[in-house]
N, C-alpha and C positions, 0 to 999 in steps of 0.2 A: 649347193654345198650342205654337208650336215654340220651343224653344230652342236658343240657339246651341251650347251647348258643356254636355258631361255632368260635370261637374266635382262630385267630392263629396267632401264632406265639415262639420268643423264649424270658424266661427268663434267667437270666444269675444271679443266686442267690449264694450271700456269707452264707454256711450255717453257723449257729451258735453253737458252742460246746455243747454238751452232747443230739442234737437232732436227731435222725435217717433222712434218707434220705427219706423215706418212707412218714414220719410225714412233712417236709417240703415239698412235692409235695402236700399233702392233704389239707395243709394247702392255700399254692399257689389255687390250684382250687378251693377250698370254695370260695376264693375273687375272683376269674375269674368266678365268676357263675358257676360251675358244668362243665367248658367245659374240652372235652380229654386231657388227659393229661400225660406224662412219665418222664422219668430223665434217661440221658445218662451216665450213671456210679455211682455207689453207691459211698455215703462216711460212713465210718463209723463212728456213733455218739460222738467217741471221735476225730474226726478230725472236721478242718474244711474249710471253703475255696468254690473253684468253683463247683456249683450244677446247670448245664446246665437241665432246664428245659421246654419241648417242649408242646405244648398249639395248637388242634385242628389237620389239614393236617399238621406241624410240625409234628406231631408223628414219621411220616411215613418216616423221615430222620432221626429219632433215633439211626439207626444200622450206616449209616455214622457218626454220632457225637461219639457213643462210640468209632468208628475204628481211630479216631484223634488220635495224640499223648498229653500227659499229661505233667504237670510240678507238681514238688511237691517239700517241703521243711521239711525237720524232725529233729526232736532231738533225736540222738539215745542214750541210757542209756547202755553203756559198763558193767556197774555193776552187770546185773541179767539179766538172762532171765528171761519169764512168759508166764504162759499156751496161755495165745492170742495171744502174740506177741506183746501186746500195755501196755500201763498201769492199763488196766481193770483187767488183771488177776491176778494169784497168783504170787510172785515174788520166783524164786528159784536164790539164791543170788551166786556169785562166786568171790571167792577170788583171788585177783591179788596182788603179791608180788611187782614185778613192770609193772604199767601201760604203756602203750606202746606210744613211743613219737608219735609225729603229724605228723613224716614224715612216718611213720609202716603204722598208717590209710590212708595215703594221697595213698601209695606207693600199700597198698590191697587193696582196695577201688576201683584202676583204674581196678583190675580183672573183676569188676560186668559191666564192660563197652562192650558193643557189643550186639551180641546175649547169650544169655545164658539158664541155665537150674533153673528151677525155681523151688520149691513145695510150693504151694499157704499155708494159713496157717489152722490149722483145725476149728479155730475157722472164718469161709468164709462162702457167698453164695452160694457158688457151690451144684448142686445137687449129692448127692450119693443114691443112690438105690432110688428115689423118695420123697428124705427129701433134705434140705437143713444140711451143713456142721455143720453148728454149731449148729439144732437143737440134730444132734450126739453127739458132743462135749458137750453140760450142759448135755446131758442124761450116763456122765460119758463114753463115748464109742468114745472117737475121731477120726476120720476116718486117714489113712496113705496116704493122696491125691498123686496120680504120678504127678512128676514133669513136666514141660511143659517148651517148649522155650519162650522165653519172649525179648522182644528190649528194650535195656537200650544206648539213643542214646550220652547223657552227664551227668555226675555225679562229683560231685566237692563237696569239703571238705572245706565250709564257716568260721568256727572255730571249737575250740576244748580246751576246758578246762576238765580235765579228772572228770567226768567217762563223758560228753556229748558231741556228736560230733553233730554237725549240717549239714545238708548232703542237698543239692539241687539234680536234676536231672530231665532231659527228656527223657519220656518211652513211650513205645508204648502198646497197648492196652494187659491187661490181666495181669499186671504187679501190685505184691503186693508190699507195702512202708515195712509192716509188717514184710515180708520175707527179704526183703534187711535186716532188722535191726537184725535178728535171723542171718541170713548164716555171716552178717560182724562180728558178736560177735564170730561165731564159729570161721572163717579164722583167725581171730587175738587169738583168744586162751582166749575169756573175756566171759561174758554177753553181750546180745543185745537186746535190746526192744523199741517199741519209745517213746517216751515218749510224744513228741506231735508230730502235721500230718499236713501241711496245704496244700492244691490243689491250687497252682495259677492258672492254665491254664488249661483248656479242649481245644486242637486247637489254634484257635484264640480268645476263649473267656476268658479273663486273668478276674483277681480280681481285675483291677483298670476299669473294667465294672461291676462289680458285685455289686447288693444290696442286704441289709438285710432285711429281712422279717417284723422284724418292722419298715424301711423306707418306706414300700411299703402299696400303700393306702389298703384302706378296701375293695375298687372296683377297683380291676384290670382290665385296658383296654389296645387296642392298642397303649396306648403310656408310656406304663410301658414295651411294647415287642421289640425286634428284626425281624425284619419282614422275613418271610422265605427266600424271594429270595437272601434277603441280607444278611443273614446267611448265606446260603447256595454260594453265592459267595466270601463271607469272606472265607470261609472252602477249597475252589477251590484254591484261592491266595496263603493260607496260606500251603496246602498241595505242590503246587508248588515251594515255597519258599524252603521249608524242603527239597524235592525233586533238588536243585539245590547245586552241589558240591560245599565245600570253598574255594577261593581261596590260 
């Protein structure tokens, strides 16, 4: 493919609610003069927050970007499961005579800290027999995806007002917040799905650095981007900091 410009760098985007990650990349790429572009980790349409877009030579660093830690905040609705593990899917209400106390939610939540086994949602972008899992699920043939090991470095209950538990977490690669919501509900004997989801950081790139599409100029140039060398240095510093044990 021939690209019309060799623009290189990292754009930290604050993705809007309802927009797919690929649509956000396409809009940014068009504004960048059809430069080569790719993103470092999909955000669901119902999620907002940090979407890191690499342009030009920076696309070679996408695997490094995807391997960085992520931070999320989510509102988990404990009153129901859904087919998609978020509020887009069909609800399956769970009748709860005695909602769990905050102390119970906090206690169970700590079981999800560390390296855990997690089954990805049926509605996900994982490839199954040459197709995306969500394509099979939409055809009423949801795949039973095998569990895999994922890392949860930090997890905390920020607020709780039944049936909503607001949770923050710092995770490794391949972690699904929707799966956490579902599994938390199973562990509590309640329902569980993501009512809201926001990614607040990808490695060193936080939502404080992010800009919304409507804040960006119609012509994206180097002034809108983090230079590749600066981004790589920030990633290395963040990785070193994360590897340093707490006193």
